[in-house]
C-alpha positions in Angstrom: -30.4 25.1 -3.9 -27.2 24.3 -5.7 -25.3 24.0 -2.4 -28.0 21.7 -1.0 -27.9 19.4 -4.0 -24.1 19.4 -4.1 -23.8 18.7 -0.3 -26.4 15.9 -0.6 -24.5 14.4 -3.5 -21.1 14.4 -1.7 -22.6 13.2 1.6 -24.4 10.3 -0.2 -21.2 9.1 -1.8 -19.2 9.4 1.4 -21.8 7.6 3.5 -22.1 4.8 0.9 -18.4 4.4 0.7 -17.9 4.3 4.4 -20.6 1.7 4.9 -19.4 -0.3 1.9 -22.9 -0.3 0.3 -21.7 0.6 -3.2 -18.5 0.1 -5.3 -16.4 3.3 -5.8 -16.9 3.4 -9.6 -20.7 3.2 -9.4 -20.9 5.8 -6.6 -18.5 8.3 -8.2 -20.2 8.0 -11.6 -23.9 7.6 -11.1 -24.6 9.8 -8.0 -23.0 13.0 -9.4 -24.9 12.6 -12.6 -28.2 12.3 -10.7 -27.3 15.4 -8.7 -26.4 17.4 -11.9 -29.7 16.4 -13.5 -31.7 17.5 -10.4 -29.8 20.8 -10.5 -31.1 21.4 -14.0 -28.1 20.6 -16.2 -28.5 18.8 -19.4 -26.7 15.6 -20.5 -24.6 17.6 -23.0 -23.4 19.9 -20.3 -22.7 17.0 -18.0 -20.6 15.5 -20.8 -18.5 18.6 -21.0 -18.0 18.6 -17.2 -16.9 14.9 -17.6 -14.3 15.8 -20.2 -12.9 18.6 -18.0 -12.7 16.2 -15.0 -11.0 13.5 -17.0 -8.4 16.0 -18.2 -7.5 16.7 -14.6 -6.8 13.1 -13.7 -5.6 11.5 -17.0 -1.9 12.0 -16.2 -2.4 10.3 -12.8 -4.1 7.4 -14.6 -1.3 7.0 -17.1 1.3 7.1 -14.3 -0.7 4.7 -12.2 -1.0 2.0 -14.8 2.7 1.9 -15.7 3.8 2.5 -12.1 1.9 -0.6 -10.9 3.4 -2.6 -13.7 6.9 -1.4 -13.0 6.8 -2.0 -9.3 5.1 -5.3 -9.9 8.1 -6.4 -12.0 10.5 -5.1 -9.4 8.7 -7.1 -6.7 8.7 -10.2 -8.9 12.5 -9.7 -9.5 13.0 -9.6 -5.7 14.3 -6.0 -5.5 12.6 -5.3 -2.1 13.4 -8.6 -0.4 16.8 -7.5 1.0 15.2 -4.2 2.2 12.4 -6.1 3.9 14.7 -8.6 5.5 17.1 -5.9 6.7 14.2 -4.0 8.3 13.0 -7.1 10.0 16.5 -7.9 11.2 16.9 -4.3 12.6 13.5 -4.4 14.2 14.0 -7.9 15.4 10.3 -8.5 14.8 9.4 -5.4 16.7 6.1 -4.0 15.5 6.7 -0.7 17.2 10.1 -0.2 15.4 8.5 -0.9 12.1 5.7 1.7 12.7 8.3 4.3 13.6 10.4 3.4 10.6 7.4 3.8 8.4 7.0 7.4 9.4 10.6 8.3 8.7 10.7 6.5 5.3 7.5 8.2 4.2 8.9 11.6 5.3 12.0 11.1 3.1 9.9 9.8 0.2 7.7 12.9 0.2 10.5 15.4 -0.1 9.4 15.9 -3.7 5.9 16.9 -2.6 4.1 14.3 -4.7 1.6 12.1 -2.9 1.4 9.6 -5.8 5.2 9.0 -6.0 5.4 8.8 -2.2 2.8 6.0 -2.1 4.5 4.3 -5.1 7.8 4.3 -3.4 6.8 3.4 0.2 3.9 1.0 0.0 5.3 -1.6 -2.4 8.4 -1.8 -0.3 6.7 -1.8 3.2 3.6 -3.8 2.5 5.3 -7.2 2.4 6.9 -6.4 5.7 3.6 -5.5 7.3 2.1 -8.7 5.9 4.9 -10.9 7.3 4.5 -9.3 10.7 0.7 -9.6 10.5 0.3 -5.8 10.8 -2.7 -4.0 9.4 -2.2 -2.4 6.0 -4.6 0.4 7.2 -1.9 1.3 9.8 0.6 1.6 7.0 -1.8 3.9 5.1 -2.4 6.0 8.2 1.3 6.5 9.0 2.5 7.0 5.5 -0.4 9.4 4.7 0.1 11.5 7.9 3.8 11.7 7.4 3.4 12.8 3.8 0.8 15.4 4.9 3.3 17.0 7.3 5.9 17.2 4.4 3.0 18.6 2.2 3.7 22.0 3.9 6.7 22.4 1.6 6.5 25.4 -0.8 6.5 23.2 -3.9 3.7 21.0 -2.6 0.1 21.7 -3.7 -1.6 23.3 -0.6 1.0 26.0 0.1 1.2 26.8 -3.6 -2.6 27.3 -3.7 -2.6 29.4 -0.6 0.2 31.6 -1.9 -1.7 32.1 -5.2 -4.9 33.1 -3.4 -3.1 35.5 -1.0 -0.6 36.9 -3.6 2.4 35.8 -1.5 5.7 34.0 -2.2 5.3 30.3 -1.2 8.8 30.2 0.3 7.9 33.2 2.5 4.7 31.5 3.6 6.7 28.3 4.3 9.5 29.6 6.5 7.4 30.0 9.8 6.1 26.5 9.2 9.5 24.8 9.4 9.6 24.5 13.2 6.1 23.2 13.1 7.0 20.5 10.6 9.9 19.3 12.8 7.6 19.2 15.9 4.9 17.5 13.9 7.3 14.7 12.8 8.4 14.2 16.5 4.8 14.0 17.6 4.0 11.6 14.7 6.8 9.3 15.9 5.2 9.3 19.3 1.9 8.5 17.8 3.5 5.7 15.8 4.8 4.2 19.0 1.4 4.3 20.6 -0.2 2.8 17.5 2.6 0.2 17.4 1.9 -0.8 21.0 -1.8 -1.2 20.1 -1.0 -3.2 17.0 1.3 -5.5 18.9 -1.4 -6.2 21.4 -3.9 -6.8 18.6 -1.6 -9.3 16.9 -0.9 -11.1 20.2 -4.6 -11.4 21.0 -5.5 -12.5 17.5 -2.9 -15.4 17.6 -4.6 -18.6 18.7 -1.7 -21.0 18.2 1.3 -18.7 18.7 2.4 -16.4 21.5 4.3 -13.2 21.1 7.6 -14.9 21.5 7.0 -17.3 18.7 5.9 -14.5 16.5 9.2 -12.7 17.1 11.2 -15.9 16.5 9.3 -16.4 13.2 10.2 -12.9 12.0 13.8 -13.4 12.9 13.9 -16.6 10.9 12.5 -14.7 8.0 15.4 -12.2 8.3 17.9 -15.0 8.2 16.8 -16.3 4.8 19.6 -16.5 2.3 19.3 -15.2 -1.3 19.5 -18.7 -2.7 16.5 -19.8 -0.6 14.6 -16.8 -1.7 15.4 -17.6 -5.3 14.2 -21.2 -4.8 10.9 -20.0 -3.3 10.5 -17.3 -6.0 11.5 -18.6 -9.5 10.9 -15.1 -10.8 13.5 -13.6 -8.5 16.7 -12.1 -10.1 19.1 -11.7 -7.2 22.1 -11.3 -9.6 20.4 -8.2 -11.1 19.7 -6.7 -7.7 22.1 -3.7 -8.1 21.1 -3.1 -11.7 17.4 -3.1 -10.7 18.2 -0.8 -7.7 20.0 1.7 -10.0 17.2 1.6 -12.4 14.7 2.3 -9.6 16.8 5.1 -8.1 17.2 6.6 -11.5 13.5 6.5 -12.0 12.9 8.1 -8.7 15.5 10.8 -9.5 13.7 11.6 -12.7 10.4 11.9 -10.8 11.9 14.4 -8.3 13.7 16.3 -11.1 10.4 16.6 -13.0 11.7 17.4 -16.4 9.4 14.9 -18.1 5.9 13.7 -17.1 5.8 11.0 -14.4 3.8 8.7 -16.6 6.4 8.8 -19.3 9.1 8.1 -16.7 7.4 4.9 -15.7 6.8 3.9 -19.3 10.5 4.2 -19.9 11.4 2.4 -16.7 9.0 -0.5 -17.4 10.4 -0.8 -21.0 13.9 -1.2 -19.5 12.9 -3.4 -16.6 11.0 -6.1 -18.6 13.7 -7.1 -21.1 16.4 -6.7 -18.4 14.8 -9.2 -16.0 12.8 -11.3 -18.4 14.4 -11.5 -21.9 11.8 -13.8 -23.3 8.8 -11.9 -24.8 6.4 -14.6 -23.4 7.7 -14.0 -19.9 7.3 -10.3 -20.3 3.7 -10.7 -21.3 3.1 -13.0 -18.4 4.4 -10.3 -16.0 2.2 -7.7 -17.6 -0.9 -10.0 -17.4 -0.1 -10.8 -13.8 -0.3 -7.1 -12.7 -2.7 -5.7 -15.2 -5.9 -6.5 -13.3 -5.0 -4.4 -10.3 -3.7 -1.5 -12.5 -6.9 -1.6 -14.6 -9.2 -1.7 -11.6 -7.7 1.3 -9.8 -7.2 3.2 -13.1 -11.0 2.8 -13.6 -11.7 4.2 -10.1 -9.4 7.2 -10.7 -11.2 8.0 -14.0 -14.5 7.7 -12.1 -13.2 10.1 -9.5 -12.2 12.5 -12.4 -15.8 12.3 -13.6 -17.0 13.1 -10.1 -14.7 16.1 -9.7 -15.5 17.4 -13.1 -19.3 17.3 -12.7 -19.2 18.9 -9.2 -16.8 21.6 -10.3 -18.5 22.3 -13.6 -21.9 22.6 -12.1 -20.6 25.1 -9.5 -21.7 22.9 -6.6 -18.3 23.0 -4.9 -17.9 26.7 -5.1 -21.5 27.2 -4.0 -21.0 25.0 -0.9 -17.9 26.8 0.1 -19.5 30.2 -0.1 -22.8 29.3 1.5 -21.2 27.4 4.4 -19.5 30.7 5.4 -22.4 33.1 4.9 -25.0 31.2 7.0 -22.8 31.2 10.1 -23.9 33.3 13.2 -22.2 36.7 13.4 -20.7 36.2 16.9 -18.3 33.5 15.6 -17.2 35.3 12.5 -14.0 36.8 14.1 -12.9 33.2 14.9 -14.1 31.8 11.7 -10.6 30.9 10.5 -9.9 28.9 13.7 -13.3 27.1 13.4 -12.8 26.2 9.7 -9.2 25.1 10.5 -10.4 22.9 13.4 -12.9 21.3 11.0 -10.4 21.1 8.2 -10.1 17.3 8.3 -13.9 16.7 8.1 -14.0 19.3 5.3 -11.7 16.9 3.4 -14.6 14.5 3.2 -16.9 17.0 1.5 -14.7 19.4 -0.3 -11.8 18.8 -2.7 -8.5 20.7 -2.2 -9.2 23.2 -5.0 -12.6 24.1 -3.5 -11.1 24.5 0.0 -8.2 26.8 -1.0 -9.6 28.6 -4.1 -13.3 29.0 -2.9 -13.4 28.8 0.9 -10.1 30.4 1.9 -10.6 33.7 0.0 -14.0 34.2 1.5 -12.9 33.4 5.0 -9.8 35.6 4.7 -11.9 38.5 3.4 -14.3 38.2 6.3 -11.9 37.7 9.3 -9.4 40.3 8.2 -12.1 42.9 8.3 -12.2 42.1 12.0 -8.5 42.8 12.4 -7.3 39.2 12.1 -3.8 38.9 10.5 -3.8 37.4 7.0 -1.0 35.0 7.9 -2.9 33.7 10.9 -5.9 33.1 8.7 -3.9 31.2 6.2 -1.9 29.1 8.7 -5.0 28.1 10.6 -6.7 26.8 7.5 -3.6 25.2 6.1 -2.6 23.4 9.4 -6.1 22.3 10.2 -6.8 20.9 6.8 -3.5 19.6 5.4 -3.2 16.6 7.8 -6.4 15.2 6.4 -5.2 15.2 2.8 -4.9 11.4 2.6 -8.2 10.5 4.2 -10.2 12.3 1.5 -12.0 10.5 -1.3 -11.1 13.6 -3.5 -7.4 12.6 -3.4 -6.5 10.6 -6.6 -3.2 9.7 -4.8 -5.1 8.1 -2.0 -7.0 5.9 -4.5 -3.6 4.9 -5.8 -2.4 4.1 -2.3 -5.6 2.0 -1.6 -4.9 0.0 -4.8 -1.3 -0.6 -3.9 -2.2 -1.7 -0.4 -5.3 -3.7 -1.4 -7.5 -1.7 1.0 -11.0 -0.1 0.9 -11.8 3.6 1.1 -14.5 3.1 3.7 -12.4 1.0 6.0 -9.5 3.4 5.7 -11.7 6.4 6.7 -13.1 4.5 9.7 -9.6 3.5 10.8 -7.7 6.8 10.3 -10.2 9.7 10.6 -10.2 10.1 14.4 -6.4 9.8 14.6 -5.8 12.2 11.8 -8.3 14.7 13.0 -6.9 14.6 16.5 -3.4 15.1 15.2 -4.4 18.1 13.2 -6.0 19.7 16.3 -2.9 19.1 18.3 -0.8 20.8 15.6 -3.1 23.8 15.6 -2.6 24.1 19.4 1.1 23.8 18.9 1.0 26.5 16.2 -0.8 28.8 18.5 1.7 28.2 21.4 4.7 28.9 19.2 3.1 32.0 17.7 2.4 30.8 14.1 -1.3 31.4 14.6 -2.3 34.5 16.6 -5.5 34.6 18.5 
């Protein structure tokens, strides 16, 4: 009964978000409370679950608020303008080249294994370029998210660490066979970016009523030819003379994030406290910059807190664990020896109904115990479930980093799922086939 209530709760939220019938905050707060009450939990217990959920996301919320303010100040100061113009000049207005570049930039940005920092680094820098070229921000999310998911196979990233903990293995040992797959996956993703870039270029051309494709390219080349003085005239907030100082400050901040010696939220607090007086010495100007970016930061911080409530209630009531166990036990016996392959193939859809902890800490141990009794290698079990699921990390409503990305890009969860799900799921299935062919997954 607990599984049925939990599944109904999650499915209701996912459907409402996909169809855009309800705002994320309302759905993530009200629906789980109703589910918990139906399951027989009292309001005091639900309050405890809420506190536990908030504890899990509060660091992300703090980081998000100050990160949005910091990158907002950097955008106002014109830090990303030279980068954007250089990319436009290199691509010569080529949408396909921009799509491929997005994949490579995101891969480099995700070397620290943190989805939140990857989105914070890539989206503020690339979104204006996409807007200038009239490219869809949902394509940006798809390419950055998929590229980051491939790099998420690193041993210091979450999924591999969880798997290693469950199986009692060394994460580095678990990662080594995945290195060739990561390289192949990046090559395949570049190919997918080319295909999506061609499709996006056609969409832009078809959508343009007054301009043809040649005029569009010419316009982007003109943008690349803008001088710093013209940019400063168009943007009175720009500080071109402080470009290198702002760049060093940003690189130092990123270095501190990668180093990880102090919490990310604290890093952004410090960075913002340095950036504001550096670029805008007057206190009144500093407050204006904070006010300008505060609404977006506050809105998405509220959504992340609501997601924490959602995760806390579903985890505290035991609904997530119950779903994971029952989904395995009700399956027909003849498919049990291939259960790891089936669960892996359905790994991306599972991201819509199970959070990462439930998948790796509740579902993986049960599947591993069942299939190894039929002679299936423990490594094959782990790799099938990792590869099939990990590519869908950033299409899941359970990912706080994705909510951060949506806020940065000004996108909606439902539209993102509709845009990306088929491509992401198809890509994960292709990777599973590649893993079988090169011997990572044994059948």
